Every structure is written in structure tokens, then in C-alpha cells.
C-alpha positions as CSV (number, residue, x, y, z in Angstrom):
1,M,94.7,-10.2,-2.5
2,S,96.6,-10.7,-5.8
3,N,99.9,-9.0,-6.6
4,R,98.1,-6.7,-9.1
5,D,95.6,-5.6,-6.4
6,A,98.4,-4.9,-3.9
7,A,100.3,-2.8,-6.5
8,A,97.3,-0.9,-7.7
9,P,94.4,-0.2,-5.2
10,R,91.0,-0.6,-6.7
11,R,89.5,2.6,-8.1
12,V,85.9,3.7,-7.4
13,A,84.0,6.4,-9.3
14,V,81.5,8.4,-7.2
15,I,79.2,10.4,-9.4
16,G,77.4,13.2,-7.8
17,G,78.7,15.8,-5.3
18,G,75.8,16.0,-2.9
19,P,75.9,14.7,0.7
20,A,75.3,11.1,-0.4
21,G,78.2,11.1,-2.8
22,L,80.5,13.1,-0.6
23,F,79.9,10.7,2.3
24,A,80.3,7.6,0.1
25,A,83.6,9.1,-1.1
26,E,84.8,9.7,2.5
27,R,84.1,6.1,3.5
28,L,85.6,4.6,0.4
29,R,88.8,6.6,0.7
30,A,89.1,5.7,4.4
31,A,89.0,2.0,3.3
32,G,92.1,2.6,1.2
33,L,90.4,2.7,-2.2
34,E,91.3,5.2,-4.9
35,V,88.3,7.6,-5.3
36,D,87.4,9.9,-8.2
37,L,84.4,12.1,-7.4
38,Y,82.6,13.6,-10.4
39,E,80.3,16.6,-10.1
40,A,78.2,18.1,-13.0
41,K,78.4,21.6,-11.7
42,G,81.4,23.8,-11.0
43,S,81.5,22.9,-7.3
44,P,80.0,20.2,-5.1
45,G,77.2,20.5,-2.6
46,R,75.2,23.3,-4.2
47,K,71.8,22.1,-3.0
48,F,73.4,21.5,0.4
49,L,74.3,25.2,0.5
50,I,70.7,26.2,-0.5
51,A,69.4,24.1,2.3
52,G,71.8,26.0,4.6
53,K,70.0,29.3,3.8
54,G,67.2,28.1,6.0
55,G,69.6,27.3,8.8
56,L,70.8,23.8,7.7
57,N,68.4,21.4,9.3
58,L,70.9,18.5,9.6
59,T,68.7,15.9,11.2
60,H,65.9,15.5,13.8
61,S,65.8,14.4,17.5
62,D,62.9,12.0,17.0
63,P,63.8,8.7,18.7
64,R,63.7,5.5,16.7
65,P,61.6,3.8,15.6
66,L,59.5,7.0,15.3
67,F,62.4,8.5,13.2
68,D,62.2,5.5,10.8
69,S,58.4,5.9,10.4
70,R,58.9,9.3,8.7
71,Y,60.0,7.3,5.6
72,R,56.5,5.9,5.1
73,E,56.4,2.8,2.9
74,Q,60.2,2.5,2.9
75,A,60.6,2.8,6.7
76,T,62.0,-0.7,7.1
77,A,64.5,-0.4,4.3
78,V,65.7,3.1,5.3
79,G,65.8,1.9,8.9
80,R,68.5,-0.6,7.9
81,W,70.5,2.2,6.5
82,L,70.0,4.2,9.8
83,D,71.3,1.2,11.8
84,G,74.7,2.1,10.3
85,F,74.4,5.8,10.5
86,D,71.6,7.5,12.5
87,A,70.8,11.0,13.7
88,Q,73.3,11.0,16.6
89,A,76.0,9.7,14.3
90,L,75.4,12.6,12.0
91,R,75.7,15.1,14.9
92,D,78.9,13.4,16.0
93,W,80.3,13.5,12.4
94,A,79.5,17.3,12.3
95,A,81.2,17.8,15.6
96,G,84.4,16.3,14.0
97,F,84.6,19.5,12.0
98,G,84.0,21.6,15.1
99,V,80.4,22.1,14.1
100,E,78.3,21.8,17.3
101,T,74.6,21.3,17.0
102,Y,71.5,22.0,19.0
103,V,67.9,20.8,19.1
104,G,65.3,23.5,18.2
105,S,61.9,23.8,19.7
106,S,60.4,21.7,16.9
107,G,62.9,18.9,17.5
108,R,64.9,19.7,14.4
109,V,68.7,19.7,14.8
110,F,70.8,22.7,13.5
111,P,74.4,23.8,13.6
112,V,74.9,26.4,16.3
113,D,75.8,29.0,13.7
114,R,73.0,27.7,11.3
115,K,75.4,27.9,8.3
116,A,76.1,25.3,5.7
117,A,79.1,26.9,4.0
118,P,81.8,26.4,6.7
119,L,80.8,22.7,7.1
120,L,80.9,22.1,3.3
121,R,84.2,23.9,2.8
122,G,85.8,21.9,5.6
123,W,84.4,18.7,4.2
124,V,85.6,19.2,0.7
125,R,89.0,20.3,1.9
126,R,89.4,17.3,4.0
127,L,88.4,14.9,1.2
128,K,91.0,16.4,-1.1
129,E,93.6,16.2,1.7
130,Q,92.7,12.5,2.1
131,G,93.3,11.9,-1.6
132,V,89.9,12.1,-3.2
133,R,90.2,13.4,-6.7
134,L,87.5,15.9,-7.5
135,H,86.4,16.4,-11.1
136,V,83.9,19.3,-11.5
137,N,82.0,20.2,-14.7
138,H,81.7,16.5,-15.5
139,R,78.1,15.6,-16.4
140,W,77.6,11.8,-16.5
141,T,75.7,10.6,-19.6
142,G,76.0,6.8,-19.3
143,W,78.4,4.2,-20.6
144,S,80.3,3.7,-23.8
145,D,79.9,0.5,-25.8
146,D,82.9,-0.9,-24.1
147,G,81.7,-0.1,-20.6
148,A,83.5,3.1,-19.8
149,L,81.8,5.9,-17.9
150,C,81.0,8.8,-20.2
151,F,81.1,12.5,-19.1
152,E,80.3,15.7,-21.0
153,T,82.8,18.4,-20.0
154,E,83.8,21.8,-21.1
155,H,86.4,20.2,-23.4
156,G,84.1,17.5,-24.9
157,T,83.4,13.9,-24.0
158,V,85.6,12.2,-21.5
159,N,85.6,8.5,-20.7
160,A,86.8,7.0,-17.4
161,R,87.0,3.5,-16.0
162,A,86.5,2.3,-12.5
163,D,86.4,-1.0,-10.7
164,A,83.1,0.1,-9.1
165,T,80.8,3.0,-9.4
166,V,78.5,4.8,-6.9
167,L,75.8,6.9,-8.5
168,A,74.5,9.7,-6.2
169,L,72.8,11.9,-8.7
170,G,69.9,13.3,-6.8
171,G,66.2,13.5,-7.7
172,G,64.5,16.0,-10.0
173,S,64.1,19.1,-7.8
174,W,66.1,22.3,-8.2
175,P,67.6,21.2,-11.5
176,Q,69.7,24.3,-11.8
177,L,71.7,22.9,-8.9
178,G,72.4,19.7,-10.8
179,S,69.6,17.3,-9.8
180,D,67.7,17.2,-13.1
181,G,66.8,13.5,-13.4
182,A,68.8,13.1,-16.6
183,W,70.3,9.9,-15.2
184,M,67.0,8.1,-15.6
185,A,67.5,7.5,-19.4
186,P,70.9,5.7,-19.3
187,L,69.7,3.5,-16.4
188,Q,66.4,2.6,-18.0
189,A,68.3,1.8,-21.2
190,R,70.1,-0.9,-19.1
191,G,66.9,-2.3,-17.8
192,V,66.9,-0.7,-14.3
193,D,63.4,-0.4,-12.7
194,I,62.7,3.2,-11.9
195,A,59.6,4.7,-10.4
196,P,58.6,8.0,-12.1
197,L,59.8,11.1,-10.3
198,Q,57.2,13.2,-8.6
199,S,57.1,16.4,-6.5
200,A,57.5,15.9,-2.7
201,N,57.5,18.5,0.1
202,C,55.6,20.7,-2.2
203,G,52.8,23.3,-2.4
204,F,49.6,22.7,-4.3
205,D,47.5,24.6,-6.9
206,I,44.1,25.9,-5.9
207,D,41.7,27.7,-8.2
208,W,41.7,31.0,-6.3
209,T,39.7,33.9,-7.6
210,P,42.0,36.6,-9.1
211,F,40.9,39.0,-6.4
212,F,42.0,36.6,-3.5
213,A,45.2,35.6,-5.2
214,Q,46.3,39.2,-5.9
215,R,45.5,40.5,-2.4
216,N,46.7,37.6,-0.3
217,A,49.7,36.0,-2.0
218,G,52.5,35.5,0.5
219,A,50.2,35.9,3.6
220,P,51.0,33.5,6.4
221,L,48.2,31.3,7.8
222,K,48.7,30.6,11.5
223,P,47.9,29.0,13.7
224,L,45.6,26.4,12.1
225,V,44.9,22.7,12.1
226,A,44.7,20.8,8.8
227,H,42.4,17.9,8.3
228,W,42.7,15.4,5.5
229,I,41.9,11.8,4.6
230,D,44.9,9.5,4.1
231,L,45.2,6.9,1.4
232,Q,43.7,4.2,3.7
233,G,40.6,6.4,4.3
234,Q,41.6,7.4,7.8
235,A,40.9,10.9,9.0
236,K,44.1,12.8,10.0
237,S,44.9,16.2,11.4
238,L,48.0,18.2,12.1
239,Q,48.6,21.7,13.6
240,G,51.0,24.0,12.0
241,E,51.6,27.0,9.7
242,C,51.4,27.6,6.0
243,V,51.2,30.3,3.4
244,A,48.6,31.4,0.9
245,S,50.4,31.8,-2.4
246,E,49.3,33.2,-5.8
247,Y,48.9,29.7,-7.1
248,G,47.5,28.0,-4.0
249,I,49.0,27.0,-0.7
250,E,52.5,26.0,0.6
251,G,54.6,26.0,3.7
252,S,55.8,23.6,6.3
253,L,52.4,22.2,7.3
254,I,51.5,21.5,3.7
255,Y,54.9,19.9,3.0
256,A,54.3,17.5,5.9
257,L,51.0,16.3,4.2
258,S,52.2,16.4,0.7
259,A,52.7,12.7,0.1
260,D,49.2,11.8,1.0
261,L,47.8,14.8,-0.9
262,R,49.8,14.0,-4.0
263,E,48.8,10.4,-4.1
264,T,45.2,11.3,-3.5
265,I,45.3,13.6,-6.5
266,N,47.0,10.8,-8.5
267,R,44.1,8.5,-7.6
268,D,41.1,10.9,-7.6
269,G,42.1,13.9,-9.8
270,H,42.0,16.2,-6.8
271,A,42.4,16.2,-3.0
272,M,40.4,17.9,-0.3
273,L,42.0,19.7,2.6
274,W,40.0,21.3,5.5
275,L,41.5,24.0,7.6
276,D,40.5,24.9,11.2
277,L,41.2,28.6,11.2
278,V,40.4,29.1,14.9
279,P,41.9,26.1,16.8
280,G,41.3,27.6,20.2
281,R,37.5,27.9,19.9
282,D,34.8,25.3,19.3
283,E,32.0,25.9,16.8
284,A,29.3,26.7,19.4
285,R,31.4,29.4,20.9
286,L,32.2,30.9,17.5
287,L,28.5,30.9,16.6
288,A,27.7,32.7,19.8
289,D,30.4,35.2,19.3
290,L,29.5,35.9,15.6
291,S,25.8,36.3,16.5
292,R,26.5,39.3,18.6
293,P,25.3,42.7,17.1
294,R,27.7,44.2,14.6
295,K,26.8,47.8,15.5
296,G,27.3,49.1,12.0
297,R,30.7,47.4,11.6
298,S,31.6,45.5,8.4
299,F,31.4,41.7,8.6
300,G,35.2,41.6,8.0
301,E,35.7,43.8,11.1
302,H,33.2,41.7,13.0
303,L,35.3,38.6,12.2
304,R,38.4,40.3,13.5
305,R,36.8,41.5,16.7
306,Q,34.6,38.4,17.5
307,A,36.7,35.5,16.1
308,G,40.2,37.0,16.1
309,L,40.6,36.6,12.4
310,D,43.3,38.4,10.5
311,A,42.9,39.7,7.0
312,V,43.9,36.6,5.1
313,K,41.7,34.3,7.2
314,A,38.8,36.6,6.7
315,A,39.5,36.7,3.0
316,L,39.4,32.9,3.0
317,V,35.9,33.0,4.5
318,F,34.7,35.3,1.8
319,E,36.4,33.3,-0.9
320,T,34.5,30.2,0.4
321,L,31.1,31.6,1.2
322,G,30.9,34.7,-1.0
323,K,30.5,38.4,-0.2
324,D,27.2,37.8,1.6
325,A,28.8,35.4,4.2
326,G,27.7,37.7,7.1
327,N,24.1,36.8,6.5
328,D,24.6,33.3,7.9
329,P,26.7,33.2,11.1
330,A,26.1,29.4,11.5
331,A,27.6,28.7,8.1
332,V,30.6,31.0,8.9
333,A,31.2,29.3,12.3
334,A,31.2,25.9,10.6
335,T,33.5,27.1,7.9
336,L,35.9,28.6,10.4
337,K,36.3,25.1,11.9
338,R,36.5,23.2,8.6
339,L,37.2,25.5,5.6
340,P,37.4,23.3,2.5
341,L,40.2,23.6,0.0
342,R,40.2,21.7,-3.3
343,L,43.8,20.9,-4.3
344,L,44.2,20.5,-8.0
345,R,47.8,19.5,-8.6
346,P,51.3,19.6,-6.8
347,R,53.7,22.2,-7.9
348,P,56.2,21.4,-10.6
349,M,59.3,19.4,-9.6
350,A,61.7,22.1,-10.6
351,E,60.5,24.3,-7.7
352,V,59.9,21.8,-4.9
353,I,62.2,20.8,-2.0
354,S,62.6,17.2,-3.0
355,T,61.1,14.4,-5.2
356,A,59.6,11.0,-4.7
357,G,60.3,8.1,-7.0
358,G,63.6,7.0,-8.5
359,V,65.5,3.7,-8.6
360,R,63.2,1.2,-6.9
361,L,64.8,-0.5,-3.9
362,Q,63.8,-3.9,-5.3
363,A,66.3,-3.2,-8.1
364,L,69.1,-3.1,-5.5
365,D,70.7,-5.7,-3.2
366,D,71.1,-5.0,0.5
367,G,74.4,-3.1,-0.2
368,L,72.6,-0.9,-2.7
369,M,74.1,-2.5,-5.8
370,L,72.0,-2.8,-8.9
371,H,71.0,-6.4,-9.6
372,D,71.2,-5.7,-13.4
373,L,74.5,-3.8,-13.2
374,P,77.0,-5.6,-11.0
375,G,79.5,-3.1,-9.6
376,V,77.1,-0.1,-9.9
377,F,75.7,1.2,-6.6
378,C,73.1,3.9,-6.0
379,A,72.6,6.3,-3.1
380,G,70.7,9.4,-2.0
381,E,67.6,11.0,-3.4
382,M,67.8,9.2,-6.7
383,L,66.5,6.1,-4.8
384,D,62.7,5.6,-4.4
385,W,62.0,6.9,-0.9
386,E,60.7,10.1,0.5
387,A,60.4,11.9,3.8
388,P,59.1,15.2,5.1
389,T,61.3,18.1,5.8
390,G,62.8,18.2,9.3
391,G,66.3,16.7,8.8
392,Y,65.0,13.3,7.6
393,L,66.0,13.9,4.0
394,L,69.7,14.7,4.8
395,T,70.0,12.0,7.3
396,A,68.9,9.3,4.8
397,C,71.2,10.7,2.1
398,Y,74.2,10.3,4.5
399,A,73.1,6.9,5.6
400,S,72.5,5.6,2.1
401,G,75.9,7.0,1.0
402,L,77.6,5.0,3.7
403,R,75.5,1.9,2.9
404,A,76.5,2.1,-0.7
405,A,80.2,2.6,0.2
406,E,80.1,-0.4,2.5
407,G,78.5,-2.3,-0.3
408,V,81.3,-1.4,-2.7
409,I,84.0,-2.4,-0.1
410,G,82.4,-5.8,0.5
411,W,81.9,-6.4,-3.2
412,L,85.4,-5.6,-4.2
413,A,86.9,-7.6,-1.3
414,A,85.1,-10.7,-2.6
415,R,86.4,-10.3,-6.2
């Protein structure tokens, strides 16, 4: 190391105060580097806190390589990040703050108190104590002509310089929390290859009749089995729960299928989803049950008594077959086992859990440094990968933040 380096440790700018940025800052500071963390909002980790309202699903107990497979086309690349920081490492890290975790019945991993705020507060406090300088209300807008980082602040434009930069700017969901995709323009202007952002872990629009939408919005659909055709033409099915909404359908089961459904819509203009509303009975038994005399009861009441349907499932039958559905028990039995839904479009990015697309991994080296911008590294959801809910999103954000930090450390050491 030169005398200049010994006298003045290298300075790294981390831009973005979500989990990827915070974790990168933690590793960089532990390596003895000077770290400035810039956050567009008034405090870091706002989306992390929102995730905590549902219990803070930190990670998942899936074993590897099953865990890796959740990242679909990017399973191999994300798997390399997980080699450096996996689900157990994340649980151990949380335990370092006194936050013990447990595995729920679904395999998801939560803090015992199911709260995000105590963990985030302790994390930010420790980073400050370790010497990370936090700059809030600093929105990154790109670079000046002489290569300085540019930020819009309450007091006007501020420029800053760093020996290396980690961008951890999020995707395009929940823009009010800071992840608005505005980073795409300055990177594209520098020639960085970026896949368009798209909704992920999202609901879908269906052309309900006004009557169905008004009477059933918010009603849970459970239990049921969803059937769909994946992008390779293979028939798939998954049991779970979802919700009928005013605009269409949403919920955990739908989020798990959303990548296939979205890409099918991109290809075909729509996607078909079939619901088995009565998983515990086969079609023959349903037909026998529904063929019993009604004894003056309405067909809706007959569905409840003979097929165990609640109001929203019965409404779906009428929505599909019309008000005279009771005249054809065979058609009703078939529909109960495979009720067709035509999905028109995913919900807008602003309201979904996460986004797909972002900086293509081919634009980065193995340490997540941009080929076209030496010294600039990327991490988190702004990269082109996606995963279902269940803790996989957070785990990959942490792992990529560490990967980028290690990339910075190695790159600076070689200079």
C-alpha cells in the first residue's frame, strides 16, 4: 500500500439504505474502508419496515439447492451469492442483535417477535457507532461531467467523490418508499444494459362483472388448487390461498405463480388460470352430490350444502356459468374442479411487492462491478433477478450486498 493509502483509507459511497446497501456498508466498514451511506428518504430501511408489518419474513428454511431454484433463470448466479451468505448465515446475523428466529409452518423464517423496527434500529445504530456516515434526504441523480456523484438535497445539488461506489437503489415497487427506478436513466446514459422493470409478486386484472366485483372484493378463496401452463408448455399446479379483489385476483398463491403468468401475458396478451375450488372431492362425487334433489332450495344454497361452497366460491360459479348454472349439474361439477380465469394484465409496479428486470447480470463481473463503469458496483433488487415471497427476496438482497462489498474490497486492494 502506498503512503497516501496508509494515511487516507479509501472511501466508498453506498447509495441506497435498504438491506442490500446497509449490509454492503457493514462489510465495507469492517474492512477498514471509509463509508458514506446515502439515502433518498429521511431514514433508511423504509421498505424493510413495511415488510415487517407482515411479520418480517427474513428468509426460508428450504435446503439448497431447492432454495437456489426459487430464483428461476438466475438460480446459478444467485446461488453463487448464497455461497457467501445463505439463509442460516442471515439467521445467525440477526441473532447477533439478540433477534432470535423460528421456522413457521410454511417453512418461512421470522423473528420471534415478528417485528422489523427493533432490528433496523439496532442495525443503523451499530453502523453509526462503527463509523459509517449516514446522509439522508440525498437522492442520487447520476454523475457530473468530471465524474463526481450528484445528489439532490433539501439544500440543492451536492457533489461527492469516492474511490468506489455501491449502487443499491431498489427496483420499481412502492416508489413512495424510495424505490422508483429513477436510477435507470443515468445508468442507461452510460451504456449499462438494463432489462425493463416489470411487476413481480403481483395480482392480476380480470374483467369481472360489476356485480361480482362489488359484492366479493376482498373475499378470501381457500382452500383451492391453481392450475396453469408454464412457459415451456408444462402443466403445473399449486395449492394455496388467494383473494378476490375489485380488479381481479391477488394473494400468496397468485404471487407464487406471477412470473409465469406475467410472461405468458407478455407473449400471448393474456394468461389462463384454472381453479379447483373443491380440492377434497373429485368430479364424479361432486356430480352425484349436486344431482340430489334441491327440495325447493336455491341453487346457491344447494352448492353450500352439497359441495361445501362459501358465498364467494358460489359467486364464481355464477360468474362463470351464468344465473342458470343450476340447470346443468355436470357443467357445474366440471367448473368446480377447473374454473377458468382469464388474466388480462399484472397490477401496476407502484403497488406490487417487488419487481423483475433491472441491471442485467451480464453487465456485471463476478464481484458485481459494472463492466462499463469500473469502480461502480450494484446490489439488491435493482439487479435483474426475481423470486417469490417467502424470505427469498430479502436473503438475496443481503447476499448481493455482501458480494458487491467483497468485490469493492478486492478491486481497491488491486489498485
